[in-house]
C-alpha distance (Angstrom), angle and dihedral (degrees) to the residues before:
residue distance angle dihedral
M1 . . .
K2 3.77 . .
K3 3.79 113.5 .
P4 3.80 127.6 179.4
L5 3.83 120.2 -105.3
Y6 3.82 119.3 -137.2
V7 3.73 137.1 -167.2
V8 3.81 135.6 171.4
F9 3.82 118.1 -114.8
D10 3.81 117.2 -148.0
N11 3.79 104.6 -140.9
V12 3.82 92.4 -164.1
A13 3.79 98.9 47.2
K14 3.84 90.2 36.9
M15 3.77 92.2 -135.0
Y16 3.82 141.6 106.8
Q17 3.80 117.1 -110.4
F18 3.75 130.2 -140.6
P19 2.93 140.0 -87.8
I20 3.72 105.8 64.0
F21 3.77 107.1 -158.1
S22 3.79 139.1 -170.3
E23 3.77 128.1 -136.6
P24 3.84 130.0 166.1
T25 3.86 95.7 -115.1
D26 3.76 142.2 7.1
G27 3.73 89.1 -107.0
V28 3.80 92.3 59.7
A29 3.80 90.7 45.9
I30 3.80 90.1 52.9
R31 3.79 89.4 49.3
T32 3.81 89.7 51.4
M33 3.79 90.0 53.8
Q34 3.82 91.7 46.4
T35 3.85 87.2 56.1
A36 3.84 91.3 48.4
M37 3.79 88.1 51.3
E38 3.84 93.5 55.8
D39 3.81 89.6 81.4
P40 3.85 104.1 89.3
N41 3.80 89.7 -151.3
S42 3.81 93.3 54.4
Q43 3.80 115.0 116.5
F44 3.85 85.7 -135.6
K45 3.80 90.3 59.7
K46 3.81 96.1 40.2
H47 3.82 95.2 46.0
A48 3.79 105.3 20.6
Q49 3.77 91.9 148.6
D50 3.82 88.6 65.8
F51 3.79 96.9 59.7
T52 3.80 139.1 72.3
L53 3.80 127.9 -171.2
V54 3.85 107.3 -131.8
R55 3.85 130.2 -167.2
L56 3.81 106.2 -141.2
G57 3.78 101.4 -174.4
N58 3.77 131.5 -77.8
F59 3.77 143.6 -64.3
D60 3.77 123.7 -139.1
D61 3.81 102.7 -147.6
E62 3.82 92.4 -168.3
Q63 3.80 96.3 51.7
G64 3.81 99.2 28.5
V65 3.76 90.1 -127.4
I66 3.82 127.0 144.0
N67 3.78 115.6 -153.6
Q68 3.80 120.0 -169.5
D69 3.76 102.2 -170.5
G70 3.76 90.3 159.3
K71 3.78 140.5 -39.1
D72 3.75 126.1 -114.7
D73 3.79 133.8 -172.5
V74 3.78 108.9 -117.0
I75 3.83 103.3 -174.0
E76 3.78 141.2 -27.0
L77 3.76 107.0 -115.2
S78 3.81 91.5 -132.3
K79 3.84 86.7 71.2
L80 3.77 89.4 63.3
I81 3.80 94.3 61.4
G82 3.75 109.8 112.4
D83 3.79 95.2 13.0
């Protein structure tokens, strides 16, 4: 099954952060980030305006193949504040 790969981009440092993670849909990846932002000490919570969730491509978990056919911004983390 092919599943999207996600990473958080730090707009201030101008670099992608680890870990890269896989979820079945953008909606689930957003929910994962919302959960990460529940910790009031999280840098994502404290500086949400500095980060963007990005879809890097996909991972085929049956073939073990990563395909980066493009990358797309999914959501700025600041838009998740108050959700």
